[in-house]
C-alpha positions as CSV (number, residue, x, y, z in Angstrom):
1,X,-8.5,18.7,-13.1
2,X,-8.3,21.3,-10.3
3,X,-12.4,19.6,-9.1
4,X,-10.7,16.1,-8.9
5,X,-8.1,17.5,-6.3
6,X,-11.3,19.3,-4.8
7,X,-13.3,17.2,-3.9
8,X,-10.6,14.4,-2.8
9,X,-9.8,17.0,-0.2
10,X,-13.1,18.3,0.8
11,X,-13.4,13.9,0.8
12,X,-10.6,13.5,3.6
13,X,-11.5,17.6,5.8
14,X,-15.4,15.9,6.0
15,X,-13.6,12.5,7.2
16,X,-11.2,14.2,9.5
17,X,-13.5,16.3,11.2
18,X,-16.3,13.8,11.6
19,X,-13.8,11.2,13.8
20,X,-13.7,11.3,17.6
21,X,-11.1,13.7,18.8
22,X,-8.3,12.0,20.3
23,X,-8.4,10.1,16.2
24,X,-8.3,13.2,15.0
25,X,-5.0,14.8,17.3
26,X,-2.8,11.1,16.3
27,X,-3.7,11.2,12.9
28,X,-3.1,15.3,12.4
29,X,0.4,14.0,13.5
30,X,0.9,11.2,11.8
31,X,0.3,12.7,8.9
32,X,1.2,16.7,9.6
33,X,4.4,16.2,11.6
34,X,6.2,14.1,8.7
35,X,4.8,16.3,6.4
36,X,6.1,19.3,8.4
37,X,9.6,17.7,9.0
38,X,9.9,16.9,5.2
39,X,9.4,20.3,4.2
40,X,11.3,21.7,6.7
41,X,14.6,19.5,5.5
42,X,14.1,20.8,2.4
43,X,14.3,24.2,2.7
44,X,17.5,24.0,4.7
45,X,19.0,22.1,1.9
46,X,17.6,25.2,-0.6
47,X,19.1,27.3,1.5
48,X,22.1,25.6,1.8
49,X,22.4,25.1,-2.0
50,X,21.7,28.9,-2.4
51,X,23.8,30.2,0.6
52,X,26.7,28.7,-1.5
53,X,26.2,29.9,-4.7
54,X,25.7,33.2,-3.3
55,X,28.6,33.4,-0.6
56,X,31.9,35.2,-1.9
57,X,34.8,32.6,-2.5
58,X,38.5,33.2,-0.4
59,X,40.5,33.9,-2.6
60,X,44.3,32.9,-1.3
């Protein structure tokens, strides 16, 4: 399984590297920016949930 994933990634990487630079920029921005935003959102949600469980509650 990892060999297939590695071969696929090598193909994608080779394809991106061979593109004209402005196209490389566009492709990377269309893929990397949404991926980073998604990961940042997931991390934020996870930290919020952990903090909510760890945070002491106020006793009335």
